[in-house]
N, C-alpha and C positions, 0 to 999 in steps of 0.2 A: 227401814229399822232391822229387818230380816240380814239382810247383806252387811250391818254394819257389825251385829252379833254374830256374824258368820267370820267377818273380818277378825275379829278378836279372837275367836275362837282356834282359826285357822293360822293365828300369829302368836302362839301364845303357847311356850316351850311347855309348862307345865301342862297345857291339854293334850300335848301330841299321842302320849302313850294310848289315851281315850278315842283319838282320832282314829288312830291304828286299831283299836280293840273293835271299834264301830265299822271299820273298814272291811276288816274278817267278817263280823258278823253279816253285814249286807251280802257280802260275795259268799258266804255258808245259804242266807235265807234266797236269794237270787241269782242262782249259777248261771242263769241262761242272761243275765242284761252284762250290757256293754258299759254303761255311762255311770258308773259307780260317784262318780265326782259330783253329778247334781243330786244324785239320789240322796247322797252323803249331806250336799249342802242343805238339802229341804227336811231333812229328818234328825240331824245329829243333834240341834239343842233340845229336842224332845228326849231324845235317847238320853241323852247327858244328864238330863234333870233327874229320868226315872235311875238311872245309872248310882247316881248322886246318893238321892234317896236311900236304894237298896243298902249301899254299902253305910249310910249312917245307921239306916235299921239295925244292919246285924253289927255293926261297932257295938250299939247300945244296948242290944241284947246277948251279948257274947261277953259282956264285962264281967 
């Protein structure tokens, strides 16, 4: 199931800016690492859910 979710995220044009943001986040958090693709594949869905929740939270409270 995780591979299917990753496939969808990785092939959805609307998600691409978030994938790029997440990659920058990983590069800042783990500058010594060289395998960001595997790291991103295993952590993106959780990070993305939190990112969306924060966006919704701040949108709601700034209306």
